[in-house]
C-alpha positions, 0 to 999 in steps of 0.5 A, spaced: 627 622 183 631 627 178 638 625 181 636 617 180 633 619 173 640 622 172 644 617 175 641 611 170 639 615 164 643 621 164 647 624 158 654 626 159 657 632 157 662 638 158 660 645 161 664 651 163 665 654 170 662 661 169 663 663 176 665 661 183 663 665 190 663 664 197 655 664 200 653 664 207 656 664 213 659 657 213 664 657 208 660 654 202 662 655 195 657 655 190 660 654 182 656 656 177 656 653 170 654 653 163 653 648 157 649 647 150 645 642 148 642 642 141 645 650 140 641 652 146 645 654 153 643 651 160 646 653 166 647 649 173 650 650 180 654 645 184 656 647 191 663 645 195 667 642 188 674 645 187 672 648 180 674 655 178 672 660 172 674 657 166 674 650 168 671 645 164 666 640 169 663 634 167 655 634 168 649 629 166 643 632 164 636 629 162 636 629 154 629 631 154 630 636 159 637 639 160 634 644 165 635 638 170 642 637 170 648 636 175 655 635 177 658 628 174 662 628 181 655 629 185 652 623 182 657 618 182 659 620 190 652 619 192 648 614 187 650 608 183 652 610 176 654 606 170 655 612 166 663 614 164 665 621 162 
């Protein structure tokens, strides 16, 4: 439900990658990012995308609940969206 809402009504912004690490035994790469909305910092996680510390990443968030956010690439690849960065 959240992903569907993001694909249709999400706000797009830039986030900064703050960490990248291998997790689990199957080689999953976890990337943590942070972004600001109305002077408040939020964070999110994306798995298996090629980002490194300091990279900029496009994310989608819900305007009324920025803590609900995903990588733009994840939404674009898995859901139909008309949102363009």
